[in-house]
C-alpha positions as CSV (number, residue, x, y, z in Angstrom):
1,M,-48.8,24.8,-16.5
2,I,-46.0,26.4,-18.6
3,D,-47.0,29.9,-19.9
4,F,-45.5,30.2,-23.4
5,P,-46.4,33.9,-23.9
6,L,-44.6,34.6,-20.6
7,I,-41.6,32.6,-21.7
8,A,-41.5,34.8,-24.9
9,G,-41.8,38.0,-22.8
10,S,-39.1,37.0,-20.3
11,F,-36.8,36.0,-23.2
12,L,-37.2,39.6,-24.7
13,V,-36.7,41.2,-21.3
14,A,-33.7,39.1,-20.5
15,I,-32.0,40.2,-23.8
16,V,-32.3,43.8,-22.6
17,V,-30.8,42.7,-19.2
18,G,-27.9,41.0,-21.0
19,L,-27.3,44.0,-23.2
20,T,-27.3,46.6,-20.3
21,G,-26.3,44.6,-17.3
22,M,-29.2,45.9,-15.3
23,G,-33.0,46.2,-15.3
24,G,-34.0,42.6,-14.5
25,G,-36.4,43.2,-11.6
26,A,-37.2,46.7,-13.0
27,L,-38.6,45.2,-16.2
28,M,-39.6,41.6,-15.4
29,T,-42.0,42.4,-12.6
30,P,-43.8,45.2,-14.4
31,M,-44.1,43.1,-17.5
32,M,-45.9,40.3,-15.5
33,M,-48.2,42.8,-13.9
34,L,-49.0,45.0,-16.9
35,F,-49.2,42.4,-19.7
36,F,-50.0,39.1,-18.0
37,N,-52.2,40.3,-15.1
38,V,-50.1,38.6,-12.5
39,P,-50.9,39.9,-9.0
40,P,-48.2,42.2,-7.6
41,L,-47.1,40.0,-4.7
42,A,-46.9,36.9,-6.9
43,A,-45.0,38.8,-9.6
44,V,-42.4,40.1,-7.0
45,S,-42.1,36.6,-5.4
46,S,-41.6,34.7,-8.6
47,D,-39.2,37.2,-10.1
48,L,-37.0,37.2,-7.0
49,V,-36.9,33.4,-6.8
50,A,-35.9,33.3,-10.5
51,S,-33.2,35.9,-9.9
52,A,-31.8,33.9,-7.0
53,V,-31.1,31.1,-9.5
54,M,-29.5,33.4,-12.2
55,K,-27.4,35.8,-10.1
56,P,-24.6,33.4,-9.1
57,V,-23.6,32.8,-12.7
58,G,-22.3,36.3,-13.3
59,S,-20.9,36.6,-9.8
60,A,-18.7,33.5,-10.3
61,V,-17.1,35.2,-13.4
62,H,-16.2,38.3,-11.5
63,L,-14.9,36.4,-8.5
64,R,-12.5,34.5,-10.9
65,R,-11.4,37.8,-12.4
66,G,-10.7,39.4,-9.1
67,T,-13.0,42.4,-9.7
68,V,-14.8,42.0,-6.3
69,N,-14.1,43.8,-3.0
70,L,-15.2,41.1,-0.5
71,R,-14.9,43.5,2.5
72,L,-17.3,45.8,0.7
73,V,-19.6,42.9,-0.1
74,G,-19.6,41.9,3.6
75,W,-20.6,45.3,4.9
76,L,-23.3,45.7,2.2
77,C,-24.8,42.3,3.1
78,A,-24.8,43.1,6.8
79,G,-27.5,45.6,6.0
80,S,-29.1,44.2,2.9
81,V,-29.7,40.6,3.9
82,P,-31.9,41.1,7.0
83,A,-33.5,44.2,5.4
84,A,-34.4,42.2,2.3
85,F,-36.1,39.5,4.4
86,C,-38.0,42.2,6.3
87,G,-39.0,43.8,3.0
88,V,-41.2,40.7,2.3
89,F,-43.4,41.6,5.3
90,I,-43.6,45.2,4.0
91,A,-44.8,43.8,0.6
92,R,-47.3,41.5,2.3
93,A,-48.6,44.3,4.4
94,F,-49.0,46.5,1.4
95,A,-50.7,43.7,-0.6
96,V,-54.1,45.1,0.3
97,G,-55.2,47.4,-2.5
98,D,-52.7,48.8,-5.0
99,A,-49.9,49.8,-2.5
100,V,-47.4,47.2,-3.9
101,K,-48.0,48.5,-7.4
102,Y,-47.5,52.1,-6.4
103,A,-44.4,51.2,-4.4
104,L,-43.0,49.5,-7.4
105,G,-43.7,52.5,-9.5
106,V,-41.8,54.8,-7.1
107,A,-38.9,52.3,-7.1
108,L,-38.8,52.4,-11.0
109,L,-38.7,56.2,-10.9
110,L,-35.7,55.9,-8.6
111,A,-34.2,53.3,-11.0
112,V,-34.5,55.8,-13.9
113,A,-32.8,58.5,-11.8
114,G,-30.1,56.0,-11.0
115,L,-29.6,55.0,-14.6
116,V,-29.3,58.7,-15.6
117,A,-26.8,59.3,-12.9
118,K,-24.8,56.2,-13.9
119,T,-24.8,57.3,-17.6
120,F,-23.5,60.8,-16.8
121,L,-20.9,59.5,-14.4
122,A,-19.7,56.7,-16.7
123,G,-16.0,56.9,-17.4
124,K,-15.3,58.8,-14.2
125,G,-14.3,55.7,-12.2
126,G,-10.9,55.4,-10.7
127,S,-8.1,53.1,-11.3
128,S,-7.6,51.5,-7.9
129,S,-7.6,47.8,-7.4
130,A,-10.8,46.4,-5.9
131,R,-8.8,45.2,-2.9
132,D,-7.2,48.6,-2.2
133,I,-10.4,50.5,-1.5
134,V,-10.9,51.8,2.0
135,V,-14.4,50.6,3.1
136,R,-16.7,53.0,4.9
137,P,-18.7,50.7,7.1
138,I,-21.6,52.9,8.3
139,P,-22.7,54.4,5.0
140,T,-22.1,51.1,3.3
141,V,-24.4,49.3,5.7
142,L,-27.0,52.0,5.3
143,V,-26.9,51.6,1.5
144,G,-27.3,47.9,1.9
145,T,-30.3,48.3,4.3
146,V,-32.2,50.7,2.1
147,G,-31.4,48.6,-1.0
148,G,-32.4,45.4,0.8
149,L,-35.8,46.9,1.8
150,I,-36.6,48.0,-1.7
151,V,-35.5,44.7,-3.3
152,G,-37.4,42.6,-0.7
153,S,-40.6,44.6,-1.3
154,S,-40.5,45.3,-5.0
155,S,-37.7,43.1,-6.5
156,V,-36.2,46.4,-7.9
157,G,-32.8,47.8,-6.8
158,S,-30.1,45.2,-6.6
159,G,-28.7,46.2,-10.0
160,S,-30.0,49.7,-10.7
161,L,-30.0,51.5,-7.3
162,I,-27.3,50.0,-5.2
163,I,-24.6,50.2,-7.9
164,V,-25.3,54.0,-8.3
165,A,-25.0,54.4,-4.5
166,L,-21.7,52.5,-4.6
167,L,-20.5,54.8,-7.4
168,A,-21.1,57.8,-5.2
169,L,-19.5,56.3,-2.1
170,Y,-16.5,54.8,-3.9
171,P,-15.6,56.8,-7.0
172,A,-12.2,55.2,-7.1
173,L,-13.7,51.8,-8.1
174,K,-13.4,50.9,-11.8
175,A,-16.6,50.1,-13.7
176,N,-16.0,46.4,-13.7
177,Q,-15.2,46.5,-10.0
178,L,-18.5,48.2,-9.3
179,V,-20.4,45.7,-11.4
180,G,-18.5,42.7,-9.9
181,T,-19.0,43.9,-6.3
182,D,-22.7,44.7,-6.9
183,L,-23.3,41.3,-8.5
184,V,-21.7,39.3,-5.7
185,Q,-23.5,41.2,-2.9
186,A,-26.7,40.7,-4.8
187,V,-26.5,36.9,-4.4
188,P,-27.1,36.7,-0.7
189,L,-29.4,39.8,-0.9
190,V,-31.7,38.2,-3.5
191,A,-31.5,34.8,-1.8
192,S,-32.7,36.3,1.5
193,A,-35.5,38.1,-0.3
194,A,-36.4,35.0,-2.2
195,L,-36.4,32.9,1.0
196,G,-38.8,35.4,2.6
197,H,-41.1,35.2,-0.4
198,L,-41.0,31.4,-0.5
199,L,-42.1,31.4,3.2
200,F,-44.4,34.4,3.4
201,G,-45.0,35.7,-0.1
202,D,-47.0,34.4,-3.0
203,F,-44.5,32.3,-4.9
204,Q,-45.9,30.4,-7.9
205,L,-43.8,27.6,-9.3
206,T,-45.2,27.7,-12.8
207,L,-44.5,31.4,-13.1
208,T,-40.9,31.0,-12.0
209,V,-40.3,28.0,-14.3
210,S,-41.6,30.0,-17.2
211,L,-39.4,33.0,-16.3
212,L,-36.3,30.8,-16.1
213,I,-37.0,29.0,-19.4
214,G,-37.2,32.3,-21.2
215,S,-34.7,34.4,-19.3
216,I,-31.7,32.1,-19.2
217,P,-31.2,31.9,-23.0
218,G,-32.3,35.6,-23.3
219,V,-29.5,36.8,-20.9
220,Y,-27.0,34.7,-22.8
221,L,-28.0,36.1,-26.2
222,G,-28.1,39.7,-24.8
223,A,-24.6,39.3,-23.4
224,R,-23.3,38.1,-26.7
225,I,-24.9,41.0,-28.6
226,S,-23.7,43.6,-26.1
227,S,-20.2,43.6,-27.5
228,R,-21.6,45.0,-30.8
229,A,-24.6,47.0,-29.8
230,P,-24.2,50.7,-28.9
231,G,-24.4,50.7,-25.1
232,G,-25.5,54.3,-24.8
233,L,-28.5,53.7,-27.1
234,I,-29.6,50.6,-25.2
235,R,-29.3,52.4,-21.8
236,A,-31.4,55.2,-23.2
237,L,-34.1,52.9,-24.4
238,L,-34.1,51.1,-21.1
239,G,-34.6,54.3,-19.3
240,I,-37.6,55.2,-21.4
241,V,-39.1,51.8,-20.9
242,L,-38.6,52.0,-17.2
243,L,-40.2,55.5,-17.1
244,A,-43.2,54.2,-19.1
245,S,-43.6,51.3,-16.8
246,A,-43.4,53.5,-13.7
247,L,-46.0,56.0,-15.0
248,K,-48.4,53.2,-15.9
249,L,-48.0,51.6,-12.4
250,L,-48.7,54.9,-10.8
251,D,-51.9,55.3,-12.9
252,V,-50.7,58.4,-14.6
253,S,-53.0,59.5,-17.4
254,N,-52.1,58.6,-21.0
255,T,-51.7,62.3,-21.9
256,V,-49.2,63.0,-19.2
257,T,-47.4,59.7,-19.9
258,V,-47.0,60.6,-23.6
259,W,-45.7,64.1,-22.8
260,A,-43.3,62.7,-20.2
261,L,-41.9,60.1,-22.7
262,A,-41.6,62.7,-25.4
263,G,-39.6,64.9,-23.0
264,A,-37.4,61.9,-22.0
265,A,-36.8,61.2,-25.7
266,V,-35.8,64.8,-26.4
267,A,-33.5,64.8,-23.3
268,T,-31.9,61.6,-24.5
269,V,-31.1,63.1,-27.9
270,V,-29.7,66.3,-26.3
271,G,-27.7,64.3,-23.8
272,W,-26.3,61.9,-26.4
273,R,-25.2,64.9,-28.6
274,W,-23.6,66.5,-25.6
275,R,-21.7,63.3,-24.7
276,V,-20.5,62.9,-28.3
277,R,-19.2,66.5,-28.4
278,A,-17.6,66.1,-25.0
279,A,-15.8,62.9,-26.2
280,A,-14.7,64.7,-29.4
281,R,-13.3,67.6,-27.3
282,A,-11.5,65.2,-25.0
283,S,-10.0,63.3,-27.9
284,S,-8.9,66.6,-29.5
285,E,-7.3,67.8,-26.3
286,S,-5.4,64.5,-25.8
287,K,-4.0,64.7,-29.4
288,D,-2.9,68.3,-28.8
289,L,-1.1,67.2,-25.6
290,A,0.5,64.3,-27.5
291,R,1.8,66.7,-30.2
292,A,3.1,69.2,-27.6
293,R,5.2,66.5,-26.1
């Protein structure tokens, strides 16, 4: 039976995903667990199968635009595809008790750290073509392996953790090349994890259908709005939401959660003001250089 409240929830989450370009698994799975009482393994399974349907859409756009390094995708998939399938068995083994919930909470904290790193490193990408990057096989396979395990067991990581690791390994990649390469490698990664959950997880068709009905128009609407909304503010709100979800999944007390969120809000304001001043200084310096010439 179609779950209309879940459709509404997935629609709202998908808008955030469309606005920020990340956060699907990091938001959708906790939403199902915290607000709809979906068992952890069922939430992870259904979210991954739904993601496997949606991921190829954005990937096709980047492939047409040439913002994908296919060699890099190949080495990432060499580690991530088998690891994601194995991650299903980890999730199933942890299904006794609250281990899946705690593992997801830790993954969300890693996602928050990755989001912060991505925000501060934004704009530092290089100008090389996606095809000119020299691929480093061993560290790339390791990144894919760790990312695949996390995605397979928690559905979190394909868009929030792996892209940050790529940014550290390949700083010469432009932002659109990072996103394009990450999106394309996420297709076989999520498909492998989804297949594992279809075979050995707790896939529920009605859950997945409800997610797709709400998330497809939500992602489209979010992508349309993203050209007008201030991206920095949206990313900051996403980070706070992820932090709140992680702390609730880890059973942190309400008092500690409130203080942590208050601290995150203050840090967000301070960081935003720092970035504004840094941008103003950079603009002033560029104008001075132009005048000197």
